[in-house]
N, C-alpha and C positions, 0 to 999 in steps of 0.2 A: 647073907650079908655079913661081912667081917665086922668084928668089934673094933673100936678105936683105942689107941693108947692115950691115956689121960694124965698120968703122973709124970712129973718132970724127970725123975730118976730112971724111968723106963724108956726114955728116949735115947739114953746113952748107949753107944756102941763101941766096939773095939776100934783101935786106930787102923787095924788091918782088915776091917769089915769090907765086904764087896761094895763097890760104889759105881753107880751109873750117872754120868753127867750129861744133861741135855740143856738146850737153851731155856727150857721152861721150869725145870726142877732138877734137884740132885736126889738120887734115890739110894738108900742104904738098906741092907737086909741083915738080919741076925736070926739065929735059932730062937724059936718062940719059947716062952715060959710055959705055955699051955698047948702041948702037942694036939694037933687036929683042930685047934681053935685059934688060928693065927690072927694077928691084928695088924692095923696100920696106924701111923701117926702122921700128922701134918704140922709142919713148922712154917708159920706165916708171920713174919716179924713187922713191927711198926717201922723199923729202919728201912725196909724194902717198900712197904705200902703205908704211906702216911695216913690215908683215910680208911676208916673202918669199912666203908662200902667196898673199897678195892680189896681189902683183906677177905671179906666175906665172899666176894665174887670169885676170887682166886681159889678159895676153898671149895666153892660149888663146882667150879670147872674141874678141878683135880678129882673130886669125888665122882663126877660123871665118867671121867676117863678110867678111874679105878673100877667102877661097876662094869664098864664095857670090856675090861681086860681081866676080870676076876678069875676066869678060868685058867689064866696063865700064871697066877700067883700060887706059890707052893703053900700047902696047908701047914707046913712045919716051919715057916719063916715069918717073922714080923718084918714089916716094911716101914721105913721112915722116909717121908718126902719133905725136902726143904725147898719151898717154893721160891722161884725167881720172878723178877718184875715183868719179863716178857710174856708171861702166861696170859696177861690181860689182852694181848694182841693175837692170841692163837685161836684158830677155828677148831670146832669139834673133831672133824676128820684128821686134821693135822695133829691135834693133841693125842688122839687115840693111837695114831701111827707112832708117835714119839713114845707113848707109854708102852706099847708092845715092844718096841726096840729096846727100851730100857730094861724091861722085865726079862727079855731074852738075854741081854748082857749080864744081868744079875744072876740068872740061872746058870749061865756058862761059867761065870767067875766063882759061883758057889760050888760047882762041881770041881773046879780046879782047886779051890781053897780047901775043900774037904778031902781031896785025894792025897 
């Protein structure tokens, strides 16, 4: 199980960091500070989700999708997910499919970015 990013300053990425855009979330990645022990961070704002129960549900959903696709995540990259409002309408199979697509897109852009 991956560790989570907790400090505000650790969520910041370069403006040219690889980005994957989906209807449910935006995903960014950057090289980890701890090689071999990559982490992920979730950004779920009050502006997007007014009720705490909705923010918590969105976080639970994305964590399930991350666990399902953990093998696709690079151990040398930290991932940051910015959650969008439509996530509350997503089913698990649809979310996992979207997560896999986003992680493939990030892996491809990471290879291009590092070349």
